[in-house]
PAZAPA-4460 file (N, C-alpha, C; in steps of 0.05 Angstrom, whole numbers, plus 32768, in hexadecimal, padded with zeros to 4 digits):
% residues 149
    n_x    n_y    n_z   ca_x   ca_y   ca_z    c_x    c_y    c_z   seq   type   mol
   7F16   800D   8956   7F1B   8025   896B   7F1E   803E   8954     1      X     A
   7F0F   8050   895B   7F13   8069   894A   7F14   8080   895E     2      X     A
   7F1E   8095   8956   7F20   80B1   8969   7F0D   80B5   8977     3      X     A
   7EF3   80B8   896A   7EDB   80BF   897B   7ED0   80AC   8991     4      X     A
   7ED8   8094   898B   7ECF   807C   899F   7EE3   807D   89B4     5      X     A
   7EFD   8082   89B2   7F15   808B   89C7   7F0E   809F   89D4     6      X     A
   7F06   80B6   89C6   7EFF   80D0   89DA   7EE6   80CA   89EA     7      X     A
   7ED5   80BD   89DE   7EBB   80B7   89F0   7EC0   80A6   8A05     8      X     A
   7ED4   8093   8A05   7EE0   8081   8A1A   7EED   8098   8A2C     9      X     A
   7EFC   80AB   8A22   7F09   80BC   8A37   7EF6   80CB   8A47    10      X     A
   7EDD   80D1   8A3B   7ECB   80E0   8A47   7EBD   80D6   8A69    11      X     A
   7EC0   80B8   8A5F   7EB3   80A9   8A78   7EC6   809E   8A85    12      X     A
   7EDD   8095   8A7C   7EF0   8082   8A8B   7F06   8092   8A91    13      X     A
   7F0D   80AA   8A86   7F24   80BB   8A8C   7F22   80D8   8A89    14      X     A
   7F0A   80E1   8A98   7EFD   80FF   8A9A   7F12   8114   8A98    15      X     A
   7F2A   810E   8AAD   7F39   8124   8AB0   7F4C   8126   8A98    16      X     A
   7F4F   8113   8A85   7F5B   8117   8A6B   7F4B   8126   8A59    17      X     A
   7F2E   811C   8A58   7F1C   812B   8A47   7F17   8149   8A50    18      X     A
   7F17   814F   8A67   7F14   8167   8A6D   7F2A   817C   8A69    19      X     A
   7F40   816F   8A6E   7F57   8181   8A64   7F5E   8183   8A47    20      X     A
   7F49   8179   8A33   7F51   8179   8A1A   7F5E   8167   8A09    21      X     A
   7F68   814F   8A14   7F75   813A   8A0F   7F60   812A   89F7    22      X     A
   7F6B   812A   89DB   7F5A   811C   89C6   7F67   810D   89B3    23      X     A
   7F5E   80F4   89AE   7F6D   80EA   8996   7F60   80F0   897D    24      X     A
   7F7A   80F3   896C   7F71   8105   8951   7F73   80ED   893A    25      X     A
   7F82   80D8   893E   7F85   80C2   8926   7F91   80AB   8935    26      X     A
   7F8B   8092   8930   7F95   8077   8939   7F92   8064   8925    27      X     A
   7FA7   8054   891F   7FAA   803B   8912   7FB6   8026   8925    28      X     A
   7FBD   8010   8914   7FCA   7FF8   8926   7FE9   8002   892E    29      X     A
   7FF3   8014   8918   800E   801A   8920   8013   8034   892D    30      X     A
   8000   8047   892E   8008   8065   8935   7FEC   8072   8941    31      X     A
   7FF3   807E   8950   7FDB   8093   895C   7FE9   80B3   8961    32      X     A
   7FD2   80C1   895E   7FDA   80DC   8964   7FC7   80E6   8972    33      X     A
   7FCE   80FA   8987   7FBB   8103   899B   7FC3   8123   899D    34      X     A
   7FB0   8131   89A8   7FB7   814E   89AB   7FAB   8158   89C7    35      X     A
   7FB8   816B   89D2   7FB2   817E   89EA   7FB5   819C   89E4    36      X     A
   7F9F   81A9   89E7   7FA8   81C9   89E4   7FA7   81D4   89FD    37      X     A
   7FBF   81E8   89FD   7FC0   81F7   8A1C   7FAC   8208   8A1F    38      X     A
   7FA0   8203   8A37   7F89   8214   8A39   7F88   821C   8A5B    39      X     A
   7F79   822A   8A62   7F77   8232   8A83   7F76   8218   8A8F    40      X     A
   7F64   8203   8A8E   7F62   81EC   8A9E   7F7E   81DA   8A9E    41      X     A
   7F8F   81DF   8A8A   7FA3   81CA   8A89   7FBE   81D7   8A8E    42      X     A
   7FBC   81F4   8A97   7FD5   81FE   8A97   7FE4   81FE   8AB2    43      X     A
   8000   8201   8AB1   800F   8202   8ACA   8015   8223   8AD0    44      X     A
   8021   8225   8AE9   8027   8244   8AEF   803A   8254   8ADC    45      X     A
   8048   8243   8AC9   805B   824E   8AB6   8051   8256   8A98    46      X     A
   8038   8257   8A9C   8027   8258   8A81   802E   8249   8A67    47      X     A
   802D   8230   8A72   802C   821B   8A5A   801C   8202   8A62    48      X     A
   801F   81EC   8A53   800A   81D8   8A5E   8018   81C7   8A71    49      X     A
   8007   81C0   8A85   8017   81AE   8A9A   8024   8196   8A95    50      X     A
   8033   818A   8A9A   8046   8170   8A93   802D   815C   8A97    51      X     A
   801F   8159   8AAA   800F   8142   8AA7   7FFA   8140   8A93    52      X     A
   7FE9   8153   8A89   7FDC   8156   8A73   7FEC   814E   8A5A    53      X     A
   8000   8157   8A5B   8015   814E   8A3E   8016   812B   8A42    54      X     A
   801C   8123   8A5A   8023   8106   8A65   8006   80FB   8A5C    55      X     A
   7FEC   8103   8A64   7FD3   80F4   8A5E   7FD0   80F2   8A3F    56      X     A
   7FDA   8108   8A2D   7FDE   8108   8A13   7FEF   80F3   8A05    57      X     A
   8005   80F6   8A0F   801B   80E0   8A08   8012   80C6   8A0C    58      X     A
   8009   80C0   8A25   8001   80A6   8A2F   7FEC   8097   8A1A    59      X     A
   7FDA   80AC   8A18   7FC0   80A2   8A03   7FCE   809A   89EA    60      X     A
   7FDF   80A6   89E0   7FEA   80A5   89BF   7FF5   8087   89C2    61      X     A
   7FFE   807F   89D9   800D   8065   89DB   7FF4   804E   89E2    62      X     A
   7FE9   8056   89F7   7FD4   8044   8A03   7FBD   803C   89F1    63      X     A
   7FB7   804D   89DF   7FA0   8045   89D0   7FAC   8031   89B5    64      X     A
   7FBE   8035   89B2   7FC8   801A   899F   7FC9   8000   89B1    65      X     A
   7FD4   8007   89C6   7FD3   7FED   89D6   7FB8   7FDB   89D8    66      X     A
   7FA2   7FF3   89DE   7F87   7FE8   89E2   7F7D   7FDE   89C5    67      X     A
   7F86   7FE7   89AC   7F81   7FE1   8993   7F8C   7FC7   898A    68      X     A
   7FA5   7FC3   8996   7FB8   7FAC   898D   7FA8   7F93   89A2    69      X     A
   7FA2   7F99   89B9   7F91   7F83   89CC   7F78   7F7C   89BC    70      X     A
   7F67   7F90   89B3   7F4C   7F89   89AB   7F52   7F7B   8992    71      X     A
   7F66   7F80   897D   7F6C   7F6F   8967   7F75   7F53   8969    72      X     A
   7F81   7F4D   8983   7F8A   7F35   898C   7F74   7F1D   8993    73      X     A
   7F5C   7F2A   8999   7F44   7F1C   899F   7F4C   7F09   89BA    74      X     A
   7F5E   7F12   89C9   7F66   7F04   89E2   7F64   7F16   89F7    75      X     A
   7F61   7F06   8A12   7F5C   7F19   8A28   7F77   7F1D   8A30    76      X     A
   7F82   7F3C   8A33   7F9E   7F41   8A36   7F9D   7F5A   8A4C    77      X     A
   7FAC   7F5F   8A5D   7FAB   7F6F   8A72   7FC2   7F83   8A68    78      X     A
   7FBE   7F9C   8A6E   7FD3   7FB2   8A67   7FD7   7FC6   8A80    79      X     A
   7FEE   7FCF   8A81   7FF4   7FDD   8A96   8011   7FF0   8A91    80      X     A
   8011   800D   8A96   8027   8015   8A93   803C   8010   8AAB    81      X     A
   8054   8004   8AA6   8067   8000   8AC0   807A   8011   8AC4    82      X     A
   807E   8022   8AAF   8094   8038   8AB0   8090   804C   8AA0    83      X     A
   8099   8064   8AA6   8099   8079   8A8F   80B0   808B   8A96    84      X     A
   80B2   809E   8A82   80C9   80B3   8A88   80C6   80CD   8A72    85      X     A
   80CB   80E0   8A7A   80C9   80F9   8A66   80DB   810B   8A63    86      X     A
   80DE   811C   8A50   80F2   8130   8A4A   80DE   8146   8A41    87      X     A
   80E4   815F   8A4D   80D7   8176   8A40   80EC   818B   8A39    88      X     A
   80EB   8194   8A1D   80FC   81A2   8A0E   80F2   81BE   8A0C    89      X     A
   80D8   81C6   8A10   80D2   81DD   8A07   80B2   81E5   8A15    90      X     A
   80A9   81FB   8A1C   808E   8203   8A26   8079   81F8   8A16    91      X     A
   8069   81EC   8A20   8051   81E2   8A0C   803B   81F5   8A07    92      X     A
   8035   8204   89F8   8027   8218   89F2   8016   820F   89D5    93      X     A
   7FFA   8218   89D6   7FEC   8216   89C3   7FE6   81F9   89C0    94      X     A
   7FDF   81ED   89A7   7FD6   81CF   89A2   7FEF   81BE   89A0    95      X     A
   7FF5   81A9   89B2   800A   8197   89B3   7FFF   817C   89A5    96      X     A
   800F   8172   8993   8007   815B   8986   8018   8141   8990    97      X     A
   800C   812D   8999   8022   8118   89A0   8020   8101   898B    98      X     A
   8034   80F8   8987   8033   80E4   8972   8043   80CC   897C    99      X     A
   8038   80AE   8979   8047   8096   897F   8042   8087   8966   100      X     A
   8059   807B   895C   8059   8063   8946   8064   804C   894E   101      X     A
   8062   8042   8967   8068   802C   8971   8057   8014   896E   102      X     A
   8043   8017   8963   802A   8003   8960   8036   7FE4   895C   103      X     A
   804B   7FDF   8949   8050   7FC7   8944   8067   7FBB   895E   104      X     A
   806D   7FCD   896C   807B   7FC0   8986   8069   7FB4   899A   105      X     A
   804F   7FC0   899B   8042   7FBB   89B2   8031   7FA2   89A4   106      X     A
   8030   7FA3   8989   8021   7F87   897E   8031   7F72   8982   107      X     A
   804D   7F70   897E   805F   7F5A   8982   8062   7F55   89A1   108      X     A
   805C   7F66   89B2   805F   7F5E   89D0   8046   7F52   89D9   109      X     A
   802F   7F59   89CC   8017   7F4A   89D3   8018   7F2F   89C5   110      X     A
   8021   7F2D   89B0   8023   7F10   89A2   8034   7F00   89AD   111      X     A
   804A   7F0A   89BB   805D   7EF6   89CB   804E   7EF3   89E8   112      X     A
   8044   7F07   89F4   8032   7EFB   8A0A   8020   7EE7   8A04   113      X     A
   8010   7EED   89EE   7FFF   7ED2   89EA   800A   7EB8   89E6   114      X     A
   8021   7EB5   89D9   8030   7EA3   89D4   803F   7E90   89E9   115      X     A
   804B   7EA6   89F9   8057   7E9B   8A0E   8047   7E94   8A29   116      X     A
   8034   7EA9   8A2C   8026   7EAB   8A46   8036   7EB7   8A5C   117      X     A
   804A   7EC4   8A50   805E   7ED6   8A65   8056   7EF1   8A5F   118      X     A
   8054   7F03   8A76   8050   7F1E   8A72   8068   7F2B   8A5F   119      X     A
   8063   7F3D   8A51   8076   7F4A   8A3D   8075   7F69   8A48   120      X     A
   808D   7F75   8A3D   808F   7F94   8A41   8094   7FA0   8A27   121      X     A
   808C   7FB9   8A25   8095   7FC7   8A07   8095   7FE5   8A11   122      X     A
   80AB   7FF1   8A08   80B0   800A   8A0B   80A2   801C   89F3   123      X     A
   8092   802E   89F6   8084   803F   89E0   808A   8060   89E6   124      X     A
   808E   806A   89CF   809C   808A   89D0   8084   8097   89C7   125      X     A
   8081   80AF   89D4   806A   80C5   89C3   807D   80DE   89C8   126      X     A
   807C   80EB   89B0   8084   8105   89AB   8073   811B   89AD   127      X     A
   8075   8131   89B6   8063   8149   89BB   806F   8161   89AC   128      X     A
   8062   816A   8995   8068   8180   8987   8054   8195   898B   129      X     A
   805C   81AE   8989   804E   81C9   8987   8043   81CA   8966   130      X     A
   8035   81DF   8965   802F   81E8   8949   8041   81F0   8936   131      X     A
   8059   81F6   8942   8071   81FC   8931   8084   81DF   8926   132      X     A
   807B   81CF   8934   808A   81B3   892D   809E   81AD   8942   133      X     A
   80A0   81C0   8957   80BA   81BF   896B   80B3   81AA   897B   134      X     A
   80C2   8196   8985   80BF   8185   899B   80BB   8195   89B9   135      X     A
   80A6   818F   89C0   80A4   819C   89E2   80A6   8186   89F3   136      X     A
   809F   816B   89EF   80A9   815A   8A01   80A9   813B   89F3   137      X     A
   80B4   812A   8A04   80B3   810E   89F9   80B0   80F9   8A11   138      X     A
   809F   80E7   8A0F   8097   80D6   8A25   8097   80B8   8A18   139      X     A
   80A6   80AA   8A2D   80AB   808E   8A27   809B   807E   8A3E   140      X     A
   808B   8069   8A30   8078   805A   8A46   807F   8040   8A43   141      X     A
   8085   802F   8A5B   808A   8012   8A59   8070   8009   8A5E   142      X     A
   8067   7FF9   8A49   8048   7FE8   8A48   804E   7FCF   8A55   143      X     A
   803F   7FC2   8A63   8042   7FA5   8A69   8028   7F9A   8A60   144      X     A
   8029   7F86   8A50   8015   7F74   8A49   8014   7F5C   8A52   145      X     A
   7FFC   7F4C   8A58   8000   7F30   8A65   7FE3   7F23   8A5E   146      X     A
   7FE5   7F0B   8A55   7FCA   7EFE   8A50   7FBD   7EF5   8A68   147      X     A
   7FA5   7F00   8A6C   7F93   7EF5   8A82   7F8E   7EDC   8A88   148      X     A
   7F8F   7ED4   8AA2   7F83   7EB7   8AA5   7F97   7EA1   8AA8   149      X     A
***
């Protein structure tokens, strides 16, 4: 999984994320960085980035690692967000960078799901920062993974 392949996936499978400027900048087994830039198409009435666009970028920073770990497992595993929450601390203006470093947590959940045959859950956190390094939002996603079949 490369940023280019994931961004192409966005264009065809999640066009709203692609059109609003959500992009993967880097990804590894343990971390993922995504960005979104405040523009006319993704603004709210308060002249900052709409919360849902931040949510798409934050979810992608977690979900891309879930997809990577599933691919690395060479097994048929389903994935779904079961729950999420967010905190907003500052207006999101300019380019916002979302980072998640919880790849090891989802790897462990997938491994356990494959060993036990039971669905597993895993909370993953994504933090959004502006160009000054100030936190503008924090998103938490509860991913569920389950062996198919």
